[in-house]
C-alpha positions as CSV (number, residue, x, y, z in Angstrom):
1,M,36.8,15.7,-2.0
2,A,35.6,18.5,-4.2
3,P,31.9,19.5,-3.7
4,R,29.4,18.3,-6.1
5,S,27.1,21.2,-6.4
6,R,24.6,22.3,-9.0
7,V,22.8,25.6,-9.3
8,T,20.0,26.0,-12.0
9,G,17.4,28.7,-12.6
10,R,14.0,29.0,-11.1
11,S,12.4,25.4,-10.6
12,V,9.2,24.6,-12.1
13,S,10.7,18.7,-6.1
14,I,12.2,-1.5,7.3
15,A,11.4,-2.4,8.7
16,L,9.0,0.1,10.2
17,L,10.5,-0.5,13.4
18,C,13.0,2.1,12.4
19,V,10.7,4.6,10.9
20,A,11.4,7.6,13.1
21,C,9.9,11.1,14.0
22,L,12.1,13.2,15.9
23,I,10.4,16.3,17.4
24,P,12.9,19.2,17.9
25,E,12.7,21.5,20.9
26,L,12.1,25.1,20.3
27,C,15.1,26.7,18.6
28,A,16.8,29.3,20.9
29,Q,18.3,31.7,18.5
30,T,20.3,34.5,20.4
31,L,22.4,35.5,17.3
32,P,21.4,36.7,14.0
33,T,21.2,34.0,11.5
34,R,21.2,33.4,7.8
35,L,21.0,30.7,5.1
36,A,24.5,28.8,5.0
37,T,26.5,29.4,1.8
38,S,27.4,26.5,-0.7
39,K,30.9,26.4,0.8
40,E,29.7,26.2,4.4
41,I,27.3,23.3,3.5
42,H,30.0,21.6,1.7
43,D,32.2,21.9,4.8
44,M,29.4,20.6,7.0
45,L,29.1,17.6,4.8
46,A,32.8,16.8,4.6
47,H,33.0,16.9,8.5
48,Y,29.9,14.7,8.8
49,V,31.3,12.1,6.4
50,D,35.2,12.4,6.8
51,V,35.5,13.5,10.4
52,D,32.5,12.3,12.2
53,H,32.0,9.3,10.1
54,K,28.3,9.5,10.5
55,A,27.4,8.5,7.0
56,P,29.2,7.3,3.7
57,A,27.1,9.7,1.7
58,I,24.8,12.8,2.0
59,V,23.0,15.0,-0.2
60,V,21.5,18.5,0.4
61,G,19.0,20.3,-1.7
62,L,17.8,23.8,-1.3
63,I,15.1,25.7,-3.1
64,S,13.8,29.1,-3.1
65,K,12.3,31.7,-5.6
66,H,15.9,32.4,-6.7
67,G,16.3,28.8,-7.9
68,R,17.7,25.6,-6.6
69,E,21.1,24.1,-5.5
70,I,22.2,20.6,-4.7
71,I,25.4,19.5,-3.0
72,G,26.4,15.9,-2.5
73,Y,29.5,14.5,-0.6
74,G,30.9,11.1,0.0
75,K,30.7,8.1,-2.3
76,F,28.3,5.2,-3.0
77,A,30.6,2.5,-1.4
78,P,34.2,1.8,-0.5
79,D,34.6,0.2,-4.0
80,D,32.2,2.6,-5.8
81,P,33.7,6.1,-6.2
82,R,30.5,7.7,-7.6
83,V,29.6,10.9,-5.7
84,P,25.8,11.1,-4.6
85,D,23.9,13.9,-6.3
86,G,20.4,15.1,-7.0
87,E,19.6,11.8,-8.9
88,T,20.8,9.4,-6.2
89,I,18.0,7.2,-4.7
90,F,17.4,7.0,-1.0
91,E,14.8,5.5,1.3
92,I,12.9,8.5,2.8
93,G,11.1,6.6,5.6
94,S,8.6,8.5,7.5
95,V,8.5,11.4,4.9
96,T,6.1,9.0,3.2
97,K,3.5,10.0,5.7
98,V,3.4,13.6,4.4
99,F,2.5,12.0,1.0
100,T,-0.1,9.8,2.6
101,S,-1.7,12.8,4.4
102,L,-1.6,14.8,1.1
103,L,-3.7,12.0,-0.5
104,L,-6.2,12.4,2.6
105,S,-6.2,16.3,2.0
106,Q,-7.0,15.9,-1.7
107,M,-9.7,13.4,-1.0
108,V,-11.3,15.7,1.5
109,L,-11.4,18.4,-0.9
110,D,-12.9,16.3,-3.6
111,K,-15.5,15.2,-1.1
112,E,-14.4,11.5,-1.2
113,V,-14.0,11.5,2.5
114,S,-14.2,13.7,5.6
115,L,-11.6,14.3,8.2
116,N,-14.1,13.4,11.0
117,D,-15.2,10.1,9.3
118,P,-14.9,7.2,11.7
119,I,-12.3,4.8,10.2
120,A,-14.9,2.0,10.7
121,K,-16.9,3.5,7.9
122,Y,-14.3,2.2,5.4
123,L,-13.4,-1.0,6.9
124,P,-15.1,-4.4,6.5
125,A,-18.2,-4.9,8.7
126,S,-16.3,-8.0,10.3
127,V,-13.7,-5.5,11.8
128,Q,-14.4,-4.3,15.2
129,V,-12.4,-1.0,15.5
130,P,-11.8,-0.1,19.1
131,S,-13.4,2.9,20.6
132,R,-13.3,4.5,24.2
133,N,-15.9,6.3,26.1
134,G,-18.2,6.5,23.0
135,K,-15.3,8.2,20.9
136,Q,-14.5,6.7,17.6
137,I,-11.2,6.9,15.8
138,T,-11.3,9.1,12.8
139,L,-9.2,9.8,9.7
140,L,-8.0,13.0,11.3
141,D,-6.9,11.1,14.4
142,L,-4.8,8.7,12.1
143,S,-3.1,11.7,10.3
144,T,-2.2,13.7,13.5
145,H,-1.2,10.7,15.5
146,H,-4.0,11.0,17.9
147,S,-5.6,7.6,17.4
148,G,-4.4,6.0,20.6
149,F,-2.7,3.3,18.4
150,P,0.8,2.2,19.5
151,R,3.9,3.0,17.4
152,E,3.6,-0.3,15.6
153,P,2.3,-3.8,16.1
154,A,4.6,-6.6,17.2
155,H,5.8,-7.9,13.8
156,P,5.6,-4.9,11.3
157,S,8.2,-6.2,8.8
158,D,6.0,-8.8,7.4
159,Y,2.5,-7.5,8.3
160,T,-0.6,-8.3,6.2
161,I,-4.0,-6.8,5.8
162,E,-5.4,-9.8,7.7
163,Q,-3.1,-9.1,10.7
164,V,-4.2,-5.4,10.6
165,Y,-7.8,-6.6,10.9
166,D,-7.0,-9.0,13.7
167,F,-5.0,-6.2,15.6
168,L,-8.0,-3.9,15.4
169,N,-10.3,-6.5,16.7
170,H,-8.3,-7.3,19.7
171,Y,-6.6,-3.9,20.6
172,Q,-7.8,-2.0,23.7
173,L,-7.4,1.7,23.7
174,T,-5.7,3.2,26.7
175,R,-6.9,6.7,26.2
176,D,-9.7,8.3,24.1
177,P,-9.2,8.9,20.4
178,G,-8.1,12.5,20.0
179,A,-6.8,12.9,23.5
180,A,-3.1,13.0,23.1
181,Y,-0.3,12.9,20.6
182,E,1.5,9.3,20.1
183,Y,3.4,8.7,17.1
184,S,2.1,5.7,15.3
185,N,3.4,4.0,12.2
186,F,0.5,1.6,12.4
187,G,-2.0,4.4,12.2
188,A,-0.3,6.1,9.3
189,G,-0.1,2.7,7.4
190,L,-3.7,2.1,8.2
191,L,-4.6,5.6,6.8
192,G,-3.0,5.0,3.6
193,Q,-4.7,1.5,3.2
194,I,-8.1,3.1,3.9
195,L,-7.7,5.8,1.5
196,A,-6.8,3.3,-1.2
197,M,-9.8,1.0,-0.4
198,R,-12.1,4.1,-0.7
199,A,-10.5,4.9,-4.1
200,G,-11.0,1.4,-5.3
201,T,-7.3,0.7,-5.8
202,D,-3.9,-0.1,-4.0
203,Y,-1.9,2.5,-2.2
204,E,1.0,2.6,-4.7
205,T,-1.3,3.2,-7.7
206,L,-3.2,5.9,-5.6
207,L,0.1,7.5,-4.8
208,R,1.4,7.3,-8.4
209,T,-1.8,8.6,-10.2
210,R,-2.7,11.4,-7.7
211,I,0.8,12.7,-6.8
212,I,3.7,11.3,-8.5
213,E,2.6,11.6,-12.1
214,P,0.9,15.1,-11.7
215,L,4.0,16.4,-10.1
216,Q,6.2,14.6,-12.7
217,M,8.2,13.0,-9.8
218,N,9.6,10.4,-12.2
219,H,12.0,8.8,-9.7
220,T,9.7,8.4,-6.7
221,A,8.0,5.1,-5.9
222,I,7.3,2.3,-3.5
223,H,8.8,-0.3,-5.8
224,P,11.7,1.2,-7.6
225,T,12.0,0.9,-11.3
226,D,15.1,-0.5,-13.0
227,E,16.3,3.0,-13.6
228,M,15.8,4.0,-10.0
229,K,17.6,0.7,-8.8
230,A,20.7,1.8,-10.8
231,Q,20.9,4.9,-8.7
232,L,19.9,3.4,-5.3
233,I,22.7,3.8,-2.8
234,D,23.1,1.1,-0.1
235,G,22.0,2.1,3.4
236,Y,24.4,1.7,6.4
237,H,24.2,1.3,10.1
238,G,27.6,2.1,11.4
239,D,29.9,0.4,9.0
240,Q,27.5,-2.4,8.3
241,K,25.5,-2.5,5.0
242,T,21.7,-2.9,5.8
243,P,18.9,-4.7,3.9
244,S,16.3,-2.6,2.0
245,I,13.1,-1.8,3.8
246,P,10.5,-4.6,3.4
247,I,7.4,-3.4,1.7
248,T,4.3,-4.5,3.5
249,V,0.7,-3.3,4.1
250,L,2.3,-0.6,6.3
251,A,3.9,0.9,3.4
252,P,2.1,4.2,3.5
253,A,3.9,4.9,6.8
254,G,7.5,4.8,5.5
255,A,8.4,2.9,2.2
256,I,8.9,5.6,-0.4
257,R,12.2,5.8,-2.3
258,S,13.1,9.0,-3.8
259,N,15.9,11.5,-4.5
260,V,16.7,15.1,-4.0
261,D,15.6,16.2,-7.4
262,D,12.1,14.9,-6.9
263,M,11.8,16.1,-3.4
264,L,12.7,19.6,-4.4
265,I,9.9,19.5,-7.0
266,F,7.6,18.3,-4.0
267,L,8.7,21.3,-1.9
268,A,8.4,23.7,-4.8
269,A,4.9,22.7,-5.1
270,N,4.1,22.9,-1.5
271,M,5.6,26.5,-1.3
272,G,3.7,27.7,-4.5
273,L,6.9,28.3,-6.4
274,I,5.4,26.1,-9.2
275,R,1.6,25.9,-9.9
276,T,0.1,22.4,-9.7
277,P,-3.3,20.9,-9.3
278,L,-2.3,19.8,-5.8
279,L,-1.8,23.2,-4.5
280,P,-5.1,23.6,-2.7
281,A,-4.7,20.3,-1.1
282,M,-1.2,21.2,0.0
283,K,-2.4,24.5,1.5
284,Y,-5.2,22.7,3.4
285,M,-2.7,20.4,4.9
286,L,-1.0,23.1,6.5
287,K,-3.8,24.2,9.0
288,V,-2.6,23.4,12.6
289,R,-5.0,20.6,13.9
290,R,-3.5,19.7,17.3
291,E,-0.5,19.9,19.6
292,A,2.3,17.4,19.3
293,S,4.7,18.6,22.1
294,P,5.6,22.0,23.6
295,G,6.4,24.4,20.8
296,V,5.4,21.8,18.1
297,Q,2.1,21.4,16.4
298,I,0.7,18.9,13.9
299,A,-1.2,19.6,10.7
300,L,-2.1,16.9,8.3
301,G,1.1,15.0,8.2
302,W,3.5,17.8,8.6
303,H,4.8,19.1,12.0
304,I,4.8,22.8,12.5
305,M,7.2,24.7,14.8
306,N,8.2,28.0,16.0
307,G,4.7,29.4,15.3
308,G,4.4,28.3,11.8
309,T,8.0,29.3,10.7
310,L,9.1,25.8,9.9
311,V,7.1,23.0,8.4
312,W,8.9,19.7,8.4
313,H,9.0,15.9,8.7
314,N,11.9,13.4,9.0
315,G,12.2,9.8,8.5
316,G,14.5,7.0,9.1
317,T,14.9,3.2,8.2
318,F,17.4,0.6,9.1
319,G,20.1,2.3,6.7
320,Y,18.8,5.8,5.8
321,H,17.7,9.2,7.2
322,A,15.7,12.0,5.6
323,F,14.7,15.5,6.6
324,V,12.4,17.5,4.4
325,G,11.1,21.0,5.4
326,F,10.3,24.5,4.3
327,E,9.7,28.0,5.8
328,P,6.5,29.4,4.4
329,K,7.5,33.0,5.1
330,R,10.9,32.9,3.6
331,K,9.9,30.5,1.0
332,I,13.0,28.4,1.4
333,G,12.9,24.5,1.3
334,I,15.5,21.9,2.2
335,V,16.0,18.3,1.8
336,V,18.7,16.4,3.5
337,L,19.2,12.6,2.5
338,S,21.8,10.3,3.9
339,N,22.5,6.6,3.8
340,S,23.0,6.3,7.5
341,T,20.7,5.9,10.6
342,E,22.3,9.1,12.1
343,F,19.8,12.0,12.3
344,T,20.4,15.0,10.1
345,D,17.7,17.3,11.6
346,D,20.3,19.5,13.4
347,M,22.2,19.8,10.2
348,A,19.1,21.1,8.3
349,Q,18.4,23.5,11.0
350,Q,22.0,24.7,10.9
351,I,21.7,25.3,7.2
352,L,18.6,27.2,7.4
353,H,19.7,29.4,10.2
354,H,23.5,29.7,10.1
355,P,25.0,32.0,12.8
356,E,26.5,35.2,11.3
357,S,29.4,35.1,13.8
358,G,30.3,33.0,16.8
359,P,28.7,29.8,18.1
360,T,24.9,29.3,17.7
361,E,22.5,28.2,20.5
362,I,20.1,26.4,18.1
363,Q,19.5,23.1,19.8
364,I,17.8,20.0,18.5
365,G,16.4,17.7,21.4
366,P,15.0,14.2,20.9
367,S,12.0,14.8,23.2
368,H,10.1,12.3,21.1
369,L,11.9,9.6,19.1
370,Y,10.3,7.0,16.8
């Protein structure tokens, strides 16, 4: 299948049980590396789809100060020969958390909230938020996965705000807030709902008015428009088509749908390749706040590895996987979206750091999954 590629000039982009966070080990790079070429990327995608059968379709987007490039491979479905491209809509899963933390960052700079505010400050008085040894859970704890909350509650697929409050009233922390990293979809979902309540609106409206519209990401939403639905590719687990992610009160943890075109706008804004009103909040997000695992730190929403050389987040739902990241020093960003539950993090790393010759020793290890 011929590659579907586009190069333009300089850019002015569940069930929650399956929202995933994969923490890579440190990259061991013993050979000189470079950015993979268009042909090399196309060959990787062809092998991924046609040889390894890891996904029916996959799209890669790259952006730098020199412009942007999008390469898609595969097809929408066995009976739909459309080749995925920059307009194809995917579920981006936990990459949603970066948007939620961007809202937090913006609201901190606007003095609507403070990172160290206890979350109880923004919840009804009837809700008894758990604490431990006199330490309260803060907004910072939720954004950096240091709240002490578990990955998710028992039935996240149909969770309501009443169930969230009931969970908070009865949950007992097993460690002090802020003591250790434990990835929590519940915590991220709660963060988004708290920010929406503070702003006097719902999460999707907050997301749209403060991020989506200012960045003109017209094909990014929780509830897809009719135009987006026409470009939405089905998700797969193996060879089985999967249902769309249910949208619940925990949507701020992983319910955004988007495409490579829009996500490249998002990366361009984060890297300062385009100037937007969100740049101060995006820069504020990047300050390392805590440790996540050996060699990996956590900022607001973003994970930081290799001493700040790579800023990233990934996400997975029952039928999709996403990787979004950028290198601040080289000012290169990458988006990899696929309609499969298979992880694409290693491919993203391979594209960013392609070996000049011989085998590479770049290794991705799932030391923390989900």
